[in-house]
C-alpha positions as CSV (number, residue, x, y, z in Angstrom):
1,M,-3.9,-26.0,-11.4
2,K,-6.0,-24.2,-14.0
3,S,-6.9,-21.6,-11.4
4,A,-3.3,-21.1,-10.2
5,L,-2.3,-20.5,-14.0
6,I,-5.1,-17.9,-14.4
7,N,-4.2,-16.1,-11.1
8,G,-0.6,-16.1,-12.1
9,M,-1.2,-14.7,-15.6
10,M,-3.5,-12.0,-14.0
11,G,-0.9,-11.2,-11.4
12,G,1.9,-11.2,-14.1
13,F,-0.3,-8.8,-16.4
14,M,-0.7,-6.4,-13.4
15,G,3.0,-6.7,-12.6
16,F,3.9,-5.8,-16.2
17,L,1.6,-2.9,-16.4
18,M,3.0,-1.4,-13.1
19,S,6.5,-2.0,-14.3
20,F,5.8,-0.4,-17.7
21,L,4.2,2.7,-16.0
22,L,7.0,3.1,-13.5
23,N,9.6,2.9,-16.2
24,Y,7.8,5.1,-18.7
25,F,6.8,7.9,-16.3
26,I,9.2,7.9,-13.5
27,F,12.5,6.5,-15.0
28,A,11.7,7.7,-18.5
29,L,15.3,8.5,-20.0
30,P,18.1,7.0,-17.8
31,Q,21.1,9.3,-17.8
32,N,23.5,6.5,-17.1
33,I,23.9,2.7,-16.5
34,T,23.5,3.1,-12.7
35,I,20.1,5.0,-12.9
36,N,18.9,2.4,-15.6
37,A,19.8,-0.5,-13.3
38,L,18.1,1.2,-10.4
39,G,15.0,1.8,-12.4
40,N,14.9,-1.8,-13.6
41,G,15.4,-3.0,-10.1
42,M,12.7,-0.9,-8.6
43,S,10.3,-1.8,-11.4
44,G,11.0,-5.4,-10.9
45,L,10.5,-5.3,-7.1
46,I,7.1,-3.4,-7.4
47,S,5.9,-5.6,-10.4
48,G,6.8,-8.7,-8.5
49,F,5.0,-7.5,-5.4
50,M,1.9,-6.6,-7.5
51,G,1.8,-10.0,-9.2
52,G,2.1,-11.9,-5.9
53,F,-0.4,-9.6,-4.2
54,I,-2.9,-9.8,-6.9
55,G,-2.5,-13.6,-7.1
56,V,-3.1,-13.9,-3.3
57,M,-6.0,-11.6,-3.4
58,V,-7.8,-13.5,-6.2
59,H,-7.1,-16.7,-4.4
60,I,-8.6,-15.5,-1.1
61,N,-11.7,-14.1,-3.0
62,K,-12.2,-17.4,-4.8
63,E,-12.0,-19.4,-1.5
64,K,-14.4,-17.0,0.3
65,N,-16.8,-17.3,-2.5
66,A,-16.6,-21.2,-2.6
67,A,-17.4,-21.5,1.2
């Protein structure tokens, strides 16, 4: 359980960082509510993917090292 929490926090941080960078540099100043919603949706999609991907990669790496 402790390992899952640590991996989740690491993935969550990576997702936050990716979402922040995407909103700051690509969708910096939304012109209207539709572009703002699109930017938030895309950053959520990418950050969710990054969080899950990093969590799975850390889990696989820990299993490989334990074997």
